[in-house]
C-alpha positions as CSV (number, residue, x, y, z in Angstrom):
1,M,70.7,125.7,83.3
2,N,67.9,125.5,80.8
3,A,68.3,125.4,77.0
4,I,66.6,125.6,73.8
5,I,67.8,124.3,70.2
6,I,66.7,126.3,67.2
7,D,67.9,124.6,64.1
8,D,66.1,123.3,60.9
9,E,68.1,119.9,60.8
10,I,66.5,117.1,62.9
11,K,69.9,115.4,62.9
12,V,71.6,118.4,64.3
13,R,69.0,118.9,66.9
14,N,69.3,115.3,67.9
15,T,73.0,115.3,68.0
16,I,73.1,118.4,70.3
17,K,70.5,116.8,72.6
18,A,72.5,113.5,72.8
19,L,75.8,115.3,73.5
20,L,74.1,117.4,76.2
21,T,72.7,114.4,77.8
22,V,75.9,112.5,78.0
23,N,78.2,115.6,78.9
24,F,76.0,118.1,80.5
25,P,73.3,116.3,82.5
26,E,72.7,119.5,84.6
27,I,71.5,121.3,81.5
28,T,67.6,120.8,80.9
29,L,66.5,120.9,77.2
30,L,63.2,122.7,77.2
31,A,62.4,122.8,73.6
32,S,63.8,122.0,70.1
33,E,62.5,124.1,67.1
34,G,63.3,124.5,63.5
35,T,62.2,127.9,62.4
36,I,62.5,131.7,63.7
37,E,58.8,131.9,64.5
38,D,58.6,128.7,66.6
39,G,62.0,129.4,68.2
40,Y,60.8,132.9,69.1
41,K,57.7,131.5,70.7
42,A,59.8,128.9,72.7
43,I,62.1,131.5,74.1
44,I,59.3,133.8,75.2
45,R,57.4,130.8,76.7
46,Y,60.4,129.2,78.5
47,N,63.0,132.1,79.2
48,P,65.9,129.9,78.5
49,E,69.4,130.6,79.8
50,L,71.2,129.1,76.8
51,V,70.2,129.0,73.2
52,F,71.8,127.0,70.3
53,L,71.0,129.1,67.4
54,D,71.3,128.0,63.7
55,I,72.5,131.0,61.4
56,E,70.5,129.8,58.4
57,L,66.8,128.9,58.9
58,P,63.8,128.4,56.5
59,D,62.2,131.7,57.5
60,G,65.4,134.0,57.8
61,T,68.6,133.8,59.9
62,G,69.3,133.5,63.4
63,F,70.3,137.1,63.5
64,D,66.7,138.1,62.4
65,L,65.4,136.2,65.5
66,L,67.9,138.3,67.8
67,K,66.6,141.5,66.4
68,K,63.2,140.7,67.8
69,F,64.6,141.4,71.3
70,V,65.7,144.9,72.7
71,Q,68.1,143.2,75.1
72,I,69.2,139.4,74.8
73,P,68.4,137.7,77.9
74,F,70.0,134.4,77.2
75,R,73.4,133.2,76.1
76,I,74.0,132.0,72.6
77,I,76.1,129.4,70.9
78,F,75.7,129.7,67.2
79,V,75.5,126.7,64.9
80,T,76.5,126.9,61.2
81,G,77.7,125.0,58.2
82,H,78.9,127.9,56.2
83,N,78.5,131.7,55.8
84,E,82.0,132.8,56.2
85,Y,81.3,136.5,56.8
86,A,78.8,135.7,59.6
87,I,81.6,133.5,61.2
88,D,84.0,136.5,61.0
89,A,81.4,138.7,62.5
90,I,80.8,136.4,65.4
91,K,84.5,135.9,66.1
92,V,85.4,139.6,66.4
93,S,82.3,140.0,68.7
94,A,83.8,137.4,71.0
95,L,80.7,135.2,70.7
96,D,80.9,131.4,70.4
97,Y,79.9,129.0,67.4
98,I,80.2,125.4,66.5
99,L,80.5,124.1,63.0
100,K,78.5,121.4,61.3
101,P,78.9,118.4,61.3
102,L,79.3,118.9,65.1
103,D,82.2,117.8,67.0
104,T,81.9,116.9,70.6
105,E,85.0,118.6,71.8
106,E,83.9,122.1,70.1
107,L,80.4,121.7,71.7
108,T,81.9,121.1,75.2
109,N,84.2,124.0,75.0
110,A,81.5,126.3,73.7
111,V,79.0,125.2,76.5
112,F,81.8,125.7,79.2
113,K,82.5,129.3,77.8
114,A,78.7,130.1,77.7
115,R,78.3,129.0,81.3
116,A,81.3,131.1,82.3
117,I,79.7,134.3,81.3
118,I,78.6,136.0,84.6
119,S,77.8,139.6,83.5
120,N,74.8,140.6,81.4
121,E,76.6,143.7,80.5
122,E,79.2,141.6,79.0
123,Q,76.7,139.7,77.1
124,Q,75.0,143.0,75.8
125,L,78.3,144.4,74.6
126,K,79.1,141.4,72.6
127,F,75.7,141.7,70.9
128,Q,76.1,145.3,70.2
129,A,79.5,144.5,68.5
130,L,77.6,141.7,66.3
131,N,74.9,144.1,65.3
132,E,77.3,146.6,64.1
133,N,79.4,144.1,62.3
134,L,76.5,142.6,60.6
135,Q,75.2,146.0,59.3
136,S,77.8,145.8,56.4
137,R,78.2,142.7,54.3
138,K,81.9,143.6,53.5
139,I,83.4,145.3,56.3
140,L,83.8,144.4,59.9
141,K,83.5,147.4,62.4
142,K,83.8,146.4,65.9
143,L,86.2,144.2,67.9
144,I,85.6,143.1,71.5
145,L,88.8,143.1,73.4
146,H,89.0,141.1,76.7
147,T,91.5,142.6,79.2
148,S,92.5,140.9,82.7
149,D,89.3,142.3,84.2
150,H,86.8,143.6,81.6
151,F,85.6,143.6,78.0
152,Q,86.0,146.6,75.9
153,L,84.3,147.4,72.5
154,V,86.7,148.9,70.0
155,S,86.2,150.4,66.5
156,L,88.6,148.5,64.2
157,S,89.1,151.9,62.3
158,D,90.5,153.2,65.7
159,I,93.2,150.6,66.0
160,I,96.7,152.1,64.8
161,R,98.6,148.8,65.4
162,A,99.0,145.7,67.6
163,E,102.3,144.4,69.1
164,A,103.2,141.0,70.5
165,D,104.2,140.8,74.1
166,S,104.9,137.2,74.8
167,N,101.5,135.4,75.0
168,Y,99.9,138.8,75.2
169,T,99.0,141.5,72.5
170,R,99.1,145.1,73.1
171,F,96.8,147.4,71.1
172,F,97.5,150.8,70.3
173,L,94.5,153.2,69.5
174,S,94.0,156.6,67.8
175,D,93.0,158.1,71.0
176,N,96.3,157.3,72.6
177,R,94.9,154.4,74.6
178,K,96.8,151.2,75.1
179,I,95.0,147.8,75.8
180,M,96.7,144.6,76.7
181,V,94.9,141.4,75.8
182,S,95.7,137.9,76.9
183,R,95.7,136.4,73.5
184,T,98.7,135.9,71.0
185,I,99.1,137.9,67.9
186,K,98.8,135.1,65.8
187,E,95.1,134.7,66.9
188,F,94.4,138.4,65.9
189,E,96.1,137.9,62.5
190,A,93.5,135.6,61.2
191,L,90.7,137.6,63.0
192,L,91.6,140.9,61.4
193,S,93.1,140.1,58.0
194,S,89.8,141.0,56.1
195,S,89.6,144.3,57.9
196,G,92.6,146.2,56.7
197,L,94.9,145.2,59.7
198,I,97.7,143.1,58.4
199,R,100.5,141.1,60.0
200,V,103.9,142.7,58.9
201,H,106.2,141.2,61.2
202,Q,106.4,138.4,63.7
203,S,105.5,141.0,66.5
204,H,103.5,143.6,64.5
205,I,99.9,144.0,63.0
206,V,99.4,147.4,61.3
207,N,96.3,149.1,60.3
208,L,96.8,150.1,56.6
209,G,94.9,153.3,57.1
210,F,97.6,154.5,59.4
211,V,100.6,153.8,57.2
212,D,102.4,156.9,55.6
213,K,105.5,155.5,53.9
214,F,107.2,152.3,53.2
215,F,111.1,152.5,53.3
216,K,113.2,149.8,51.5
217,K,116.4,150.7,53.6
218,D,117.3,148.7,56.7
219,G,115.6,145.7,55.8
220,G,112.4,147.5,55.1
221,Y,110.0,149.4,57.5
222,L,106.8,151.1,57.7
223,L,106.5,154.8,58.7
224,L,103.1,155.4,60.4
225,K,101.3,158.7,60.6
226,D,102.0,159.1,64.3
227,G,105.7,158.8,63.6
228,V,106.2,155.1,64.8
229,K,108.5,153.0,62.7
230,I,107.5,149.3,62.1
231,P,109.9,146.6,60.9
232,V,108.7,144.5,57.9
233,S,109.7,141.0,57.8
234,P,111.6,140.1,54.6
235,N,109.3,137.1,53.8
236,M,106.3,139.4,54.2
237,K,107.6,142.4,52.3
238,K,105.9,141.3,49.0
239,Q,102.6,140.6,50.7
240,V,102.7,144.1,52.6
241,L,103.5,146.0,49.4
242,Q,100.6,144.2,47.6
243,A,98.2,145.0,50.4
244,I,99.3,148.6,50.6
245,H,98.7,149.0,46.8
246,A,95.3,147.3,47.0
247,H,94.4,149.7,50.0
248,L,95.3,152.8,48.1
249,Y,93.2,151.9,45.1
250,E,90.2,150.1,46.8
């Protein structure tokens, strides 16, 4: 596999190069650049299979570089030291990133995941999600769900709720689809908390946009617009009520 590094910090570029040399000798580093312009030229020249891409660069962002391509012909590992919204957008788009200062284990895991991508269609679907999520600086729009045999691009506004099923999570969509994903509901709790989908129970995440009523009886439960009743954990009741109130007046 051939790779390129695009990062304006020489120390970071040298660290990635050293870690690749030790842990992935089969990866050939073709270029190491510090700007969007030079990085773009290197990609065109070398046609790499993998690009380590810094989010914040002197002449723009790594996302600006990606906009130069109609289709992304390479795998990407984003590198960043901050920019929380960008990280959220990357996460829900099922793309990988590593944080500065760089950690050997994180880098190794990210490279393994990048090498495991076998479908260009899968890659393009992820970048489609990322592009839509970056259009708004406040609200994430798309989520990539990885089922047992394929990836699906889902609008967050179409998710009614998610329910835990052991180490799996089942998503219920507004068009009556159900999608089973091999990730725990706890992983999605942190991923979706800023998008109007909140954890209301050990086994349930609910989209506030589909909540019809909150009932205090029977320990507390939500009645959704499709008629489904979702229990609310006693220790989450205050947080849920605050979230519903905030959603009504946002």
